MMTF fields as JSON, N, C-alpha, C and O atoms, coordinates in Angstrom:
{
  "mmtfVersion": "1.0.0",
  "mmtfProducer": "UNKNOWN",
  "numBonds": 307,
  "numAtoms": 308,
  "numGroups": 77,
  "numChains": 1,
  "numModels": 1,
  "chainsPerModel": [1],
  "groupsPerChain": [77],
  "chainIdList": ["A"],
  "bondAtomList": [4, 2, 8, 6, 12, 10, 16, 14, 20, 18, 24, 22, 28, 26, 32, 30, 36, 34, 40, 38, 44, 42, 48, 46, 52, 50, 56, 54, 60, 58, 64, 62, 68, 66, 72, 70, 76, 74, 80, 78, 84, 82, 88, 86, 92, 90, 96, 94, 100, 98, 104, 102, 108, 106, 112, 110, 116, 114, 120, 118, 124, 122, 128, 126, 132, 130, 136, 134, 140, 138, 144, 142, 148, 146, 152, 150, 156, 154, 160, 158, 164, 162, 168, 166, 172, 170, 176, 174, 180, 178, 184, 182, 188, 186, 192, 190, 196, 194, 200, 198, 204, 202, 208, 206, 212, 210, 216, 214, 220, 218, 224, 222, 228, 226, 232, 230, 236, 234, 240, 238, 244, 242, 248, 246, 252, 250, 256, 254, 260, 258, 264, 262, 268, 266, 272, 270, 276, 274, 280, 278, 284, 282, 288, 286, 292, 290, 296, 294, 300, 298, 304, 302],
  "bondOrderList": [1, 1, 1, 1, 1, 1, 1, 1, 1, 1, 1, 1, 1, 1, 1, 1, 1, 1, 1, 1, 1, 1, 1, 1, 1, 1, 1, 1, 1, 1, 1, 1, 1, 1, 1, 1, 1, 1, 1, 1, 1, 1, 1, 1, 1, 1, 1, 1, 1, 1, 1, 1, 1, 1, 1, 1, 1, 1, 1, 1, 1, 1, 1, 1, 1, 1, 1, 1, 1, 1, 1, 1, 1, 1, 1, 1],
  "groupList": [{"groupName": "MET", "atomNameList": ["N", "CA", "C", "O"], "elementList": ["N", "C", "C", "O"], "formalChargeList": [0, 0, 0, 0], "bondAtomList": [1, 0, 2, 1, 3, 2], "bondOrderList": [1, 1, 2], "singleLetterCode": "M", "chemCompType": "L-PEPTIDE LINKING"}, {"groupName": "SER", "atomNameList": ["N", "CA", "C", "O"], "elementList": ["N", "C", "C", "O"], "formalChargeList": [0, 0, 0, 0], "bondAtomList": [1, 0, 2, 1, 3, 2], "bondOrderList": [1, 1, 2], "singleLetterCode": "S", "chemCompType": "L-PEPTIDE LINKING"}, {"groupName": "ILE", "atomNameList": ["N", "CA", "C", "O"], "elementList": ["N", "C", "C", "O"], "formalChargeList": [0, 0, 0, 0], "bondAtomList": [1, 0, 2, 1, 3, 2], "bondOrderList": [1, 1, 2], "singleLetterCode": "I", "chemCompType": "L-PEPTIDE LINKING"}, {"groupName": "VAL", "atomNameList": ["N", "CA", "C", "O"], "elementList": ["N", "C", "C", "O"], "formalChargeList": [0, 0, 0, 0], "bondAtomList": [1, 0, 2, 1, 3, 2], "bondOrderList": [1, 1, 2], "singleLetterCode": "V", "chemCompType": "L-PEPTIDE LINKING"}, {"groupName": "GLN", "atomNameList": ["N", "CA", "C", "O"], "elementList": ["N", "C", "C", "O"], "formalChargeList": [0, 0, 0, 0], "bondAtomList": [1, 0, 2, 1, 3, 2], "bondOrderList": [1, 1, 2], "singleLetterCode": "Q", "chemCompType": "L-PEPTIDE LINKING"}, {"groupName": "LEU", "atomNameList": ["N", "CA", "C", "O"], "elementList": ["N", "C", "C", "O"], "formalChargeList": [0, 0, 0, 0], "bondAtomList": [1, 0, 2, 1, 3, 2], "bondOrderList": [1, 1, 2], "singleLetterCode": "L", "chemCompType": "L-PEPTIDE LINKING"}, {"groupName": "ASP", "atomNameList": ["N", "CA", "C", "O"], "elementList": ["N", "C", "C", "O"], "formalChargeList": [0, 0, 0, 0], "bondAtomList": [1, 0, 2, 1, 3, 2], "bondOrderList": [1, 1, 2], "singleLetterCode": "D", "chemCompType": "L-PEPTIDE LINKING"}, {"groupName": "PRO", "atomNameList": ["N", "CA", "C", "O"], "elementList": ["N", "C", "C", "O"], "formalChargeList": [0, 0, 0, 0], "bondAtomList": [1, 0, 2, 1, 3, 2], "bondOrderList": [1, 1, 2], "singleLetterCode": "P", "chemCompType": "L-PEPTIDE LINKING"}, {"groupName": "GLU", "atomNameList": ["N", "CA", "C", "O"], "elementList": ["N", "C", "C", "O"], "formalChargeList": [0, 0, 0, 0], "bondAtomList": [1, 0, 2, 1, 3, 2], "bondOrderList": [1, 1, 2], "singleLetterCode": "E", "chemCompType": "L-PEPTIDE LINKING"}, {"groupName": "LYS", "atomNameList": ["N", "CA", "C", "O"], "elementList": ["N", "C", "C", "O"], "formalChargeList": [0, 0, 0, 0], "bondAtomList": [1, 0, 2, 1, 3, 2], "bondOrderList": [1, 1, 2], "singleLetterCode": "K", "chemCompType": "L-PEPTIDE LINKING"}, {"groupName": "THR", "atomNameList": ["N", "CA", "C", "O"], "elementList": ["N", "C", "C", "O"], "formalChargeList": [0, 0, 0, 0], "bondAtomList": [1, 0, 2, 1, 3, 2], "bondOrderList": [1, 1, 2], "singleLetterCode": "T", "chemCompType": "L-PEPTIDE LINKING"}, {"groupName": "ALA", "atomNameList": ["N", "CA", "C", "O"], "elementList": ["N", "C", "C", "O"], "formalChargeList": [0, 0, 0, 0], "bondAtomList": [1, 0, 2, 1, 3, 2], "bondOrderList": [1, 1, 2], "singleLetterCode": "A", "chemCompType": "L-PEPTIDE LINKING"}, {"groupName": "PHE", "atomNameList": ["N", "CA", "C", "O"], "elementList": ["N", "C", "C", "O"], "formalChargeList": [0, 0, 0, 0], "bondAtomList": [1, 0, 2, 1, 3, 2], "bondOrderList": [1, 1, 2], "singleLetterCode": "F", "chemCompType": "L-PEPTIDE LINKING"}, {"groupName": "GLY", "atomNameList": ["N", "CA", "C", "O"], "elementList": ["N", "C", "C", "O"], "formalChargeList": [0, 0, 0, 0], "bondAtomList": [1, 0, 2, 1, 3, 2], "bondOrderList": [1, 1, 2], "singleLetterCode": "G", "chemCompType": "PEPTIDE LINKING"}, {"groupName": "ARG", "atomNameList": ["N", "CA", "C", "O"], "elementList": ["N", "C", "C", "O"], "formalChargeList": [0, 0, 0, 0], "bondAtomList": [1, 0, 2, 1, 3, 2], "bondOrderList": [1, 1, 2], "singleLetterCode": "R", "chemCompType": "L-PEPTIDE LINKING"}, {"groupName": "ASN", "atomNameList": ["N", "CA", "C", "O"], "elementList": ["N", "C", "C", "O"], "formalChargeList": [0, 0, 0, 0], "bondAtomList": [1, 0, 2, 1, 3, 2], "bondOrderList": [1, 1, 2], "singleLetterCode": "N", "chemCompType": "L-PEPTIDE LINKING"}, {"groupName": "TYR", "atomNameList": ["N", "CA", "C", "O"], "elementList": ["N", "C", "C", "O"], "formalChargeList": [0, 0, 0, 0], "bondAtomList": [1, 0, 2, 1, 3, 2], "bondOrderList": [1, 1, 2], "singleLetterCode": "Y", "chemCompType": "L-PEPTIDE LINKING"}],
  "groupTypeList": [0, 1, 2, 3, 4, 5, 6, 2, 7, 8, 8, 3, 5, 2, 1, 5, 9, 4, 10, 7, 8, 10, 2, 1, 4, 8, 5, 1, 2, 5, 11, 11, 3, 9, 5, 12, 8, 5, 13, 9, 5, 1, 1, 13, 14, 11, 11, 4, 5, 11, 15, 3, 1, 14, 3, 8, 12, 5, 15, 5, 2, 13, 14, 16, 4, 3, 1, 7, 12, 11, 5, 1, 7, 6, 8, 5, 8],
  "groupIdList": [1, 2, 3, 4, 5, 6, 7, 8, 9, 10, 11, 12, 13, 14, 15, 16, 17, 18, 19, 20, 21, 22, 23, 24, 25, 26, 27, 28, 29, 30, 31, 32, 33, 34, 35, 36, 37, 38, 39, 40, 41, 42, 43, 44, 45, 46, 47, 48, 49, 50, 51, 52, 53, 54, 55, 56, 57, 58, 59, 60, 61, 62, 63, 64, 65, 66, 67, 68, 69, 70, 71, 72, 73, 74, 75, 76, 77],
  "secStructList": [7, 7, 7, 7, 7, 7, 7, 7, 7, 2, 2, 2, 2, 2, 2, 2, 6, 7, 7, 2, 2, 2, 2, 2, 2, 2, 2, 2, 2, 2, 2, 2, 2, 2, 2, 2, 2, 6, 6, 1, 1, 7, 2, 2, 2, 2, 2, 2, 2, 2, 6, 1, 7, 2, 2, 2, 2, 2, 2, 2, 2, 2, 2, 6, 6, 7, 7, 1, 1, 7, 7, 7, 2, 2, 2, 2, 7],
  "xCoordList": [-10.728, -11.11, -10.006, -9.471, -9.666, -8.677, -9.353, -10.533, -8.59, -9.097, -8.338, -7.108, -9.076, -8.5, -8.917, -10.098, -7.95, -8.243, -8.271, -7.411, -9.257, -9.393, -9.555, -10.487, -8.661, -8.747, -9.656, -9.422, -10.695, -11.661, -11.645, -11.842, -11.413, -11.411, -12.75, -13.815, -12.666, -13.862, -14.861, -16.071, -14.351, -15.225, -16.08, -17.229, -15.519, -16.263, -17.39, -18.518, -17.093, -18.141, -19.252, -20.433, -18.869, -19.867, -20.7, -21.922, -20.047, -20.772, -21.748, -22.85, -21.351, -22.199, -23.268, -24.221, -23.094, -24.035, -24.182, -25.285, -23.034, -23.03, -22.001, -21.008, -22.26, -21.299, -20.212, -20.411, -19.077, -18.048, -18.562, -18.15, -19.449, -19.986, -20.845, -20.729, -21.712, -22.586, -21.812, -22.105, -20.829, -20.036, -19.181, -18.943, -18.717, -17.954, -18.797, -18.336, -20.027, -20.93, -21.238, -21.243, -21.496, -21.815, -20.636, -20.816, -19.431, -18.252, -18.01, -17.564, -18.295, -18.168, -19.142, -18.794, -20.359, -21.365, -20.952, -21.016, -20.526, -20.127, -18.939, -18.903, -17.971, -16.816, -17.257, -16.797, -18.14, -18.629, -19.368, -19.168, -20.225, -20.987, -20.037, -20.186, -19.071, -18.147, -17.266, -17.057, -16.756, -15.918, -16.712, -16.179, -17.975, -18.847, -19.068, -18.974, -19.361, -19.606, -18.39, -18.539, -17.203, -15.966, -15.602, -14.645, -16.36, -16.09, -14.967, -14.463, -14.569, -13.476, -13.955, -13.165, -15.253, -15.834, -17.122, -17.87, -17.37, -18.666, -19.709, -19.364, -20.972, -22.026, -21.945, -22.234, -21.561, -21.423, -20.312, -20.495, -19.153, -18.024, -18.32, -17.965, -18.958, -19.324, -20.309, -20.229, -21.226, -22.178, -21.435, -21.777, -20.419, -19.612, -18.945, -18.943, -18.376, -17.722, -18.718, -18.395, -19.912, -20.953, -21.63, -22.428, -21.307, -21.887, -23.408, -24.134, -23.869, -25.291, -25.401, -24.402, -26.605, -26.8, -26.675, -26.75, -26.487, -26.383, -27.665, -27.611, -28.816, -30.102, -30.213, -30.637, -29.83, -29.864, -28.933, -29.269, -27.754, -26.801, -27.372, -27.261, -27.977, -28.552, -29.673, -29.86, -30.413, -31.417, -30.761, -31.239, -29.676, -28.955, -28.379, -28.443, -27.818, -27.135, -28.084, -27.659, -29.354, -30.334, -30.414, -30.675, -30.19, -30.19, -29.082, -29.185, -28.03, -26.878, -26.853, -25.844, -27.958, -28.126, -27.053, -26.53, -26.738, -25.781, -26.572, -27.377, -26.333, -27.034, -26.408, -25.187, -27.22, -26.66, -26.116, -25.514, -26.325, -25.888, -24.665, -24.638, -23.653, -22.416, -22.491, -21.917, -23.195, -23.329, -22.695, -22.826, -22.008, -21.439, -22.545, -23.582, -22.339, -23.343, -23.676, -24.826, -22.683, -22.93, -23.852, -24.694, -23.692, -24.527, -25.969, -26.881, -26.177, -27.527, -28.323, -29.551, -27.642, -28.329, -28.884, -29.488],
  "yCoordList": [-67.414, -66.475, -65.437, -64.963, -65.085, -64.049, -62.688, -62.569, -61.679, -60.307, -59.557, -59.591, -58.882, -58.028, -56.606, -56.331, -55.709, -54.322, -53.471, -53.601, -52.606, -51.688, -50.295, -50.04, -49.395, -48.016, -47.225, -47.146, -46.643, -45.857, -44.441, -44.242, -43.455, -42.072, -41.705, -42.107, -40.94, -40.517, -39.824, -39.976, -39.064, -38.347, -39.31, -39.01, -40.455, -41.459, -42.019, -42.161, -42.337, -42.834, -41.803, -42.151, -40.54, -39.472, -39.386, -39.257, -39.456, -39.397, -40.556, -40.383, -41.726, -42.911, -42.954, -43.729, -42.109, -42.066, -43.449, -43.912, -44.083, -45.411, -45.467, -44.739, -46.338, -46.562, -47.514, -48.21, -47.549, -48.513, -49.954, -50.758, -50.283, -51.649, -51.98, -53.066, -51.042, -51.328, -51.347, -52.158, -50.467, -50.476, -51.741, -52.277, -52.224, -53.471, -54.634, -55.436, -54.727, -55.799, -55.66, -56.65, -54.427, -54.226, -54.575, -55.178, -54.198, -54.528, -56.033, -56.558, -56.721, -58.185, -58.81, -59.743, -58.291, -58.796, -58.498, -59.373, -57.261, -56.892, -57.721, -58.149, -57.947, -58.774, -60.197, -60.804, -60.727, -62.093, -62.219, -63.181, -61.243, -61.265, -61.212, -61.983, -60.312, -60.165, -61.405, -61.869, -61.938, -63.136, -64.33, -65.166, -64.415, -65.464, -65.242, -66.179, -63.997, -63.681, -64.012, -64.473, -63.78, -64.07, -65.55, -65.963, -66.346, -67.776, -68.144, -69.266, -67.214, -67.477, -68.133, -68.759, -67.996, -68.639, -69.341, -68.863, -70.467, -71.134, -70.318, -69.439, -70.608, -69.878, -70.137, -69.245, -71.329, -71.645, -70.858, -70.314, -70.8, -70.041, -68.541, -67.824, -68.071, -66.654, -66.302, -65.221, -67.2, -66.982, -66.874, -66.043, -67.714, -67.629, -66.267, -65.657, -65.787, -64.48, -63.367, -62.425, -63.478, -62.47, -62.636, -61.794, -63.723, -64.023, -64.186, -63.691, -64.893, -65.214, -66.686, -67.318, -67.22, -68.601, -68.656, -67.629, -69.845, -70.01, -69.563, -68.916, -69.896, -69.486, -67.962, -67.374, -67.322, -65.858, -65.259, -64.263, -65.872, -65.364, -65.465, -64.524, -66.595, -66.762, -65.757, -65.308, -65.401, -64.347, -62.977, -62.12, -62.782, -61.513, -61.171, -60.019, -62.16, -61.86, -61.308, -60.603, -61.623, -61.066, -59.555, -58.893, -59.007, -57.542, -56.885, -55.722, -57.642, -57.124, -57.629, -57.509, -58.186, -58.695, -59.716, -59.713, -60.583, -61.668, -62.965, -63.247, -63.742, -65.008, -66.09, -66.133, -66.949, -68.067, -69.174, -70.133, -69.043, -70.055, -69.568, -68.431, -70.409, -70.06, -70.552, -71.584, -69.813, -70.18, -69.111, -67.916, -69.556, -68.61, -68.153, -68.809, -67.042, -66.595, -67.663, -67.765, -68.461, -69.526, -70.602, -71.148, -70.903, -71.916, -71.452, -72.274, -70.158, -69.623, -69.697, -69.625, -69.838, -69.873, -71.239, -71.431],
  "zCoordList": [-77.865, -78.9, -79.034, -78.032, -80.253, -80.514, -80.553, -80.881, -80.217, -80.264, -81.341, -81.385, -82.209, -83.239, -82.904, -82.695, -82.855, -82.505, -83.76, -84.632, -83.846, -84.972, -84.401, -83.638, -84.762, -84.287, -85.214, -86.42, -84.631, -85.395, -84.846, -83.648, -85.703, -85.22, -84.577, -85.044, -83.506, -82.775, -83.7, -83.537, -84.673, -85.604, -86.423, -86.747, -86.75, -87.516, -86.663, -87.136, -85.414, -84.513, -84.343, -84.32, -84.223, -84.094, -85.361, -85.293, -86.526, -87.806, -87.944, -88.464, -87.485, -87.582, -86.495, -86.573, -85.481, -84.349, -83.708, -83.415, -83.504, -82.897, -81.779, -81.783, -80.836, -79.755, -80.255, -81.251, -79.582, -79.974, -79.971, -80.808, -79.048, -78.972, -80.188, -80.756, -80.59, -81.73, -83.036, -83.914, -83.18, -84.416, -84.466, -85.549, -83.322, -83.283, -83.783, -84.595, -83.302, -83.743, -85.231, -85.963, -85.68, -87.096, -87.995, -89.053, -87.579, -88.381, -88.423, -89.444, -87.341, -87.34, -88.328, -89.052, -88.35, -89.291, -90.721, -91.585, -90.977, -92.341, -92.82, -93.973, -91.94, -92.308, -92.607, -93.575, -91.787, -91.994, -93.318, -94.058, -93.614, -94.869, -96.063, -97.011, -96.018, -97.15, -97.316, -98.437, -96.219, -96.316, -96.822, -97.551, -96.443, -96.974, -98.469, -99.262, -98.851, -100.261, -101.125, -102.257, -100.599, -101.334, -101.321, -101.976, -100.578, -100.509, -99.559, -99.602, -98.7, -97.768, -96.483, -95.777, -96.166, -94.988, -95.377, -96.23, -94.752, -94.911, -94.157, -93.367, -94.399, -93.687, -92.181, -91.383, -91.797, -90.376, -89.704, -88.615, -90.363, -89.806, -89.832, -88.896, -90.883, -90.959, -89.85, -89.266, -89.564, -88.468, -87.14, -86.298, -86.954, -85.728, -85.619, -84.55, -86.725, -86.733, -86.415, -85.69, -86.953, -86.72, -85.361, -84.951, -84.67, -83.356, -83.409, -82.547, -84.447, -84.606, -85.001, -85.342, -84.953, -85.404, -86.929, -87.603, -87.455, -88.91, -89.596, -90.641, -89.025, -89.601, -89.609, -90.604, -88.493, -88.441, -89.489, -90.13, -89.662, -90.647, -92.057, -92.843, -92.373, -93.71, -93.951, -95.082, -92.924, -93.056, -93.191, -93.935, -92.473, -92.485, -93.852, -94.283, -94.534, -95.798, -96.851, -97.766, -96.727, -97.653, -97.579, -98.583, -96.395, -96.231, -97.039, -97.431, -97.282, -98.019, -99.46, -100.154, -99.891, -101.257, -101.626, -102.74, -100.673, -100.892, -100.934, -100.047, -101.966, -102.124, -101.247, -101.096, -100.678, -99.913, -100.812, -100.328, -102.109, -103.07, -103.813, -104.286, -103.924, -104.616, -106.056, -106.403, -106.873, -108.285, -109.159, -108.895, -110.202, -111.154, -112.106, -112.201, -112.808, -113.777, -114.821, -115.248, -115.24, -116.217, -115.643, -116.356, -114.361, -113.727, -113.577, -113.483, -113.556, -113.407, -114.705, -114.679, -115.832, -117.133, -117.449, -118.504]
}
């Protein structure tokens, strides 16, 4: 597994009222959701990035109003 380091100012962590561990997990989830939404990762790979099962990931994306279906507006009509 590769490690990516992100420097976050202490003031931001204090404002968010989160520990470095919880913000790390949340940022992994947010990155996975966004990369999935942009079509850069499959749901399976995004789930790996978020460190959850694929089923959990598909449930998670609903919280962020991201559809599990990759349909264009024209396809929805």
